[in-house]
C-alpha positions as CSV (number, residue, x, y, z in Angstrom):
1,M,98.9,93.8,101.1
2,G,102.4,92.9,102.4
3,K,105.7,92.9,100.6
4,H,105.3,90.9,97.3
5,I,107.2,90.5,94.1
6,I,105.3,92.4,91.3
7,D,105.0,90.6,88.0
8,I,105.4,93.1,85.1
9,T,103.9,92.9,81.7
10,L,104.8,95.8,79.5
11,S,102.4,97.1,76.8
12,E,103.5,96.2,73.3
13,T,102.0,99.5,71.9
14,K,102.3,103.0,73.4
15,K,99.3,105.4,73.4
16,Q,99.7,108.8,72.0
17,K,100.2,111.3,74.8
18,P,98.1,114.5,74.8
19,L,99.7,117.9,74.6
20,S,99.9,119.8,77.9
21,D,97.5,122.5,76.8
22,Q,94.9,119.8,75.8
23,L,94.8,117.9,79.1
24,E,91.4,117.4,80.7
25,F,90.9,116.0,84.2
26,G,90.5,112.2,84.3
27,R,89.9,111.7,80.5
28,V,93.2,110.1,79.4
29,F,95.1,107.3,81.1
30,T,98.6,106.0,81.0
31,D,99.9,102.7,79.4
32,H,99.9,100.6,82.5
33,M,98.0,99.9,85.8
34,F,98.7,98.0,89.0
35,I,96.4,95.2,90.2
36,A,96.4,93.0,93.3
37,D,93.7,90.4,94.3
38,Y,92.4,89.5,97.8
39,T,90.7,86.3,98.8
40,E,89.5,85.8,102.4
41,G,91.7,83.3,104.2
42,Q,94.5,83.7,101.7
43,G,95.2,87.4,101.8
44,W,96.7,89.5,99.0
45,G,98.2,88.0,95.9
46,G,98.7,88.3,92.2
47,H,100.5,91.6,92.4
48,R,101.1,92.8,88.8
49,I,101.6,95.7,86.6
50,V,99.9,95.2,83.2
51,P,98.8,97.2,80.2
52,Y,95.9,99.5,80.9
53,A,92.7,97.6,79.8
54,P,89.1,96.9,80.8
55,I,88.6,94.8,84.0
56,A,86.4,91.7,83.6
57,L,83.9,91.2,86.5
58,D,81.1,88.8,87.1
59,P,77.7,90.5,86.7
60,A,76.9,89.4,90.3
61,A,80.1,91.1,91.7
62,T,79.2,92.6,95.0
63,V,80.5,96.1,94.1
64,F,77.6,96.5,91.6
65,H,74.9,95.6,94.1
66,Y,76.0,96.6,97.5
67,G,78.6,99.4,96.9
68,Q,81.8,98.1,98.5
69,S,84.1,100.6,96.8
70,V,86.7,103.0,98.2
71,F,89.3,105.2,96.5
72,E,92.0,107.8,96.9
73,G,93.2,110.8,94.9
74,M,96.8,111.9,94.9
75,K,99.3,113.3,92.4
76,A,102.9,112.9,91.1
77,Y,104.9,115.9,90.0
78,V,108.1,116.5,88.0
79,G,110.2,118.7,90.1
80,K,113.6,120.3,89.6
81,D,116.2,118.2,87.9
82,G,113.4,116.0,86.5
83,K,112.8,114.2,89.8
84,V,109.4,112.5,90.3
85,L,107.8,113.7,93.5
86,L,104.9,112.5,95.6
87,F,103.1,114.5,98.3
88,R,102.4,112.7,101.6
89,P,101.5,109.4,100.0
90,E,101.5,107.7,103.3
91,E,98.6,109.9,104.4
92,N,96.5,108.8,101.4
93,M,97.2,105.1,102.0
94,R,96.5,105.5,105.7
95,R,93.1,107.2,104.9
96,M,92.3,104.5,102.3
97,N,92.8,101.8,105.0
98,L,90.4,103.8,107.3
99,S,87.8,103.8,104.4
100,C,88.3,100.1,104.0
101,D,87.7,99.5,107.7
102,R,84.5,101.5,107.6
103,L,83.2,99.4,104.6
104,C,84.4,96.1,106.0
105,M,87.0,95.7,103.3
106,P,90.4,94.2,103.7
107,Q,93.3,96.5,104.7
108,F,96.7,96.4,103.2
109,T,100.3,97.3,104.2
110,E,100.6,101.0,103.4
111,Q,104.3,101.0,102.6
112,S,103.9,98.1,100.2
113,A,101.1,100.0,98.4
114,I,103.4,103.0,98.0
115,E,106.2,100.8,96.7
116,A,103.8,99.3,94.1
117,L,102.8,102.9,93.1
118,E,106.4,103.9,92.8
119,E,107.2,101.0,90.5
120,L,104.2,101.9,88.3
121,L,105.4,105.5,88.2
122,V,108.9,104.5,87.1
123,I,107.3,102.5,84.2
124,D,105.0,105.3,83.1
125,K,107.3,108.2,84.0
126,E,107.1,109.7,80.5
127,W,103.4,110.3,81.1
128,I,104.0,112.8,83.8
129,P,103.5,116.2,82.2
130,T,106.1,118.9,82.8
131,A,104.4,122.1,81.9
132,E,103.7,124.6,84.6
133,G,100.8,123.5,86.9
134,T,100.4,120.0,85.3
135,S,100.8,116.7,87.1
136,L,99.9,113.0,87.0
137,Y,96.7,112.2,88.9
138,I,96.9,108.9,90.8
139,R,93.7,106.9,91.5
140,P,94.1,103.9,93.8
141,Y,90.9,102.1,94.5
142,M,89.5,98.9,95.8
143,I,86.3,97.1,94.8
144,A,84.4,93.9,96.0
145,T,84.6,91.3,93.2
146,E,82.9,88.2,94.8
147,P,79.9,87.1,92.7
148,Y,77.3,86.9,95.4
149,L,73.8,88.5,95.8
150,G,73.7,88.8,99.6
151,V,74.0,91.7,102.0
152,A,77.3,90.8,103.6
153,P,81.0,91.8,103.2
154,A,82.5,90.2,100.1
155,R,85.2,87.6,100.4
156,K,87.1,88.7,97.3
157,Y,88.5,92.1,96.3
158,Q,90.7,93.9,93.8
159,F,93.1,96.7,94.5
160,V,93.9,98.8,91.5
161,I,96.0,101.9,90.7
162,I,95.5,103.9,87.5
163,L,97.2,107.1,86.4
164,S,96.0,110.1,84.4
165,P,97.9,113.2,83.2
166,V,96.1,116.3,84.2
167,G,96.4,120.0,83.4
168,S,96.5,122.9,85.8
169,Y,93.2,123.2,87.7
170,Y,93.2,126.9,87.0
171,K,93.8,127.3,83.2
172,E,93.5,131.1,83.4
173,G,95.1,131.5,86.8
174,I,93.7,131.0,90.3
175,H,90.3,132.7,90.7
176,P,87.4,132.8,93.2
177,V,84.5,130.4,92.7
178,K,80.7,130.9,93.4
179,I,79.2,128.4,95.9
180,L,75.5,127.5,96.5
181,V,74.6,126.5,100.1
182,E,72.6,123.3,100.0
183,D,69.5,123.2,102.2
184,D,67.5,120.3,100.9
185,Y,69.9,117.4,100.2
186,V,72.4,115.9,102.7
187,R,75.8,114.6,101.9
188,A,76.4,112.6,105.1
189,V,75.7,112.3,108.8
190,A,77.8,111.3,111.8
191,G,77.8,107.5,112.0
192,G,77.4,107.1,108.2
193,T,80.2,107.0,105.6
194,G,81.0,110.7,105.3
195,M,84.5,110.1,106.8
196,A,85.3,107.4,104.2
197,K,86.2,108.1,100.6
198,T,83.6,105.8,99.1
199,A,81.9,106.0,95.8
200,G,78.3,106.3,97.2
201,N,79.2,109.6,99.0
202,Y,79.8,111.2,95.6
203,A,76.8,109.6,93.8
204,S,74.5,111.0,96.5
205,G,75.8,114.5,95.9
206,L,75.2,114.6,92.1
207,R,71.6,116.0,92.3
208,A,72.6,119.0,94.4
209,Q,75.6,119.7,92.2
210,E,73.3,119.5,89.1
211,I,71.0,122.1,90.7
212,A,74.0,124.3,91.5
213,D,75.3,124.1,87.9
214,R,71.9,125.2,86.6
215,K,72.0,128.2,88.8
216,G,75.5,129.2,87.7
217,Y,77.4,128.0,90.8
218,S,80.6,126.0,90.7
219,Q,80.2,124.0,93.9
220,V,77.8,123.0,96.7
221,L,78.4,123.9,100.3
222,W,77.0,121.0,102.4
223,L,75.4,121.6,105.8
224,D,75.1,119.0,108.5
225,G,72.5,116.4,108.1
226,V,70.7,116.8,111.4
227,E,70.2,120.5,112.1
228,R,70.9,121.7,108.6
229,K,72.9,124.7,110.0
230,Y,76.5,123.7,110.5
231,I,79.0,123.9,107.6
232,E,80.7,120.6,106.6
233,E,82.3,120.5,103.1
234,V,82.4,122.3,99.8
235,G,81.7,119.8,97.0
236,S,84.6,117.4,97.4
237,M,86.7,119.8,99.3
238,N,87.2,120.9,102.9
239,V,86.5,124.5,103.7
240,F,88.1,127.3,105.6
241,F,87.0,130.8,106.7
242,K,89.2,133.7,107.9
243,I,87.2,135.8,110.3
244,N,88.8,138.8,112.2
245,G,92.3,137.5,111.7
246,E,91.5,133.9,112.8
247,V,91.1,130.9,110.4
248,I,88.2,128.5,111.2
249,T,87.5,125.2,109.6
250,P,84.8,122.6,110.6
251,A,86.0,120.1,113.1
252,L,86.1,116.4,112.0
253,N,82.9,114.9,113.3
254,G,82.5,111.6,111.6
255,S,80.8,112.9,108.6
256,I,83.6,115.1,107.2
257,L,86.4,113.7,105.1
258,E,89.9,114.1,106.7
259,G,91.5,115.9,103.8
260,I,95.3,115.6,103.4
261,T,95.4,119.1,101.9
262,R,93.3,120.3,104.9
263,K,95.7,118.7,107.3
264,S,98.7,120.3,105.5
265,I,97.0,123.8,105.4
266,I,96.4,123.6,109.2
267,Q,100.1,122.7,109.7
268,L,101.2,125.6,107.5
269,L,99.0,128.1,109.3
270,K,100.4,126.9,112.7
271,H,103.9,127.1,111.3
272,W,103.2,130.7,110.4
273,D,101.7,131.5,113.8
274,I,98.3,132.3,112.2
275,P,95.5,131.4,114.6
276,V,93.6,128.3,113.3
277,I,90.7,126.6,115.0
278,E,88.8,123.4,114.2
279,R,85.2,123.8,115.5
280,K,81.5,123.8,114.5
281,I,80.6,126.8,112.5
282,S,77.2,127.7,111.3
283,V,76.3,129.3,107.9
284,E,74.5,132.0,109.9
285,E,77.7,132.8,111.7
286,I,79.4,133.3,108.3
287,Y,76.7,135.7,107.2
288,E,76.8,137.6,110.5
289,A,80.6,138.0,110.2
290,N,80.1,139.4,106.7
291,R,77.5,141.9,108.0
292,A,79.9,142.9,110.7
293,G,82.7,143.3,108.2
294,T,84.9,140.6,109.9
295,L,84.7,137.9,107.2
296,E,88.0,138.4,105.3
297,E,88.4,135.2,103.2
298,A,86.9,131.8,102.4
299,F,88.5,128.9,100.5
300,G,88.2,125.2,99.8
301,T,91.1,122.8,99.9
302,G,91.6,119.5,98.1
303,T,94.0,117.5,95.9
304,A,92.7,118.8,92.5
305,A,92.7,122.5,93.2
306,V,94.9,122.6,96.2
307,V,93.4,125.9,97.4
308,S,90.2,127.2,95.8
309,P,89.2,130.8,96.9
310,I,85.5,131.4,97.4
311,G,84.2,134.7,96.0
312,E,80.4,134.3,96.6
313,L,78.0,132.3,98.7
314,N,74.3,132.0,98.1
315,W,72.1,130.8,101.0
316,R,68.4,130.9,100.6
317,D,68.8,133.3,97.7
318,E,70.8,135.7,99.9
319,K,74.1,136.4,98.2
320,L,77.3,137.0,100.1
321,V,80.3,138.4,98.3
322,V,83.6,137.5,100.0
323,N,86.5,140.0,99.8
324,N,84.8,141.9,97.0
325,G,85.1,138.7,94.9
326,D,88.9,138.9,94.8
327,I,91.5,136.4,95.9
328,G,92.5,136.8,99.5
329,S,96.1,137.3,100.4
330,L,96.2,134.3,102.7
331,S,94.5,132.0,100.1
332,E,97.1,133.0,97.5
333,K,100.0,132.6,99.9
334,L,98.8,129.1,101.0
335,Y,98.4,128.1,97.3
336,N,101.8,129.3,96.4
337,E,103.5,127.8,99.4
338,L,101.8,124.4,99.1
339,T,102.3,124.0,95.3
340,G,105.9,125.3,95.7
341,I,106.5,122.4,98.1
342,Q,104.8,119.9,96.0
343,Y,106.8,120.7,92.9
344,G,110.1,120.9,94.9
345,K,110.5,124.6,94.1
346,I,110.8,125.7,97.7
347,A,112.1,124.2,100.9
348,D,110.0,121.5,102.5
349,P,110.4,121.9,106.3
350,F,107.8,119.2,107.1
351,D,109.3,116.3,105.0
352,W,106.1,116.0,103.1
353,V,107.6,115.3,99.7
354,V,108.8,111.8,98.7
355,E,111.1,111.3,95.8
356,V,110.4,108.3,93.6
357,V,113.7,106.7,93.0
358,E,114.2,104.3,90.0
359,P,115.6,101.0,91.3
360,A,119.1,100.2,90.4
361,K,119.4,97.8,87.4
362,A,121.2,94.5,88.1
């Protein structure tokens, strides 16, 4: 998707915006959305911003039958002086192109996608909530639209961006969550699609999450799909452990999603001269560290929660309480620092934040 003129059709009616204290994640959507179409041999075209509405697809569209679908998750924030801010949008678009490559879907020009997003944000700026901890969730996605019942890459696609105002992930303040270690089901294996942000990865995890919910646990801790011993991800988040003063996170191995928040946390830790290592780490090692008294903290990282402290693990019915079930000092510091940067409240030494500038009117 290269540089294109975007046709704009504004909605004739405006939806009622929810109150900040009534926001749910991913339930309400803004007045407009961005769409572009791809046809093999012709490339990207039809770039447009239109009123938010259902998408019409042929019943034989490839996405329904063979799962060619990728997406991203990012946020826009209202910072000081009312500026609209994005956090590392180029990283999300780069990762989406990697997902597209894995699923044999067409790639796009990342900067042009960011420019289209910025134009959409300018139009729907009033939808960005301003209350403490709130933001506008951004969901770019691509689906295969060619009507064809055959196991082959589609020849037609649609790239869409929709927006949803969301409340603070922690309505009552940041608090540790309980995690169930999954032994039976597998999220992904090296060589599969675990490194891509594709819909099927999340569908395959629903059963394990349902079991965790029934047992009173917030998330699932996934183990590797071969030996069922090495830690990979927590739900839809990357995971970190602080052991004896050193922070450890599973190394990217082809089955773990390369989180933008994960990458930012690692850079922050290095900036603070806190030892951080990416390597294989087994669940048994975590339990042994706890028995030895060296497991200090554990936390997940992702766009929605930013940093989610882990207060308890349950592996084979053996419960492990982390840091007495309290928030660790490093987890809290990371959360405050990263959200401070995202909202423009504190200095950004890494140039992560991008200001959305409204184009000058002719």
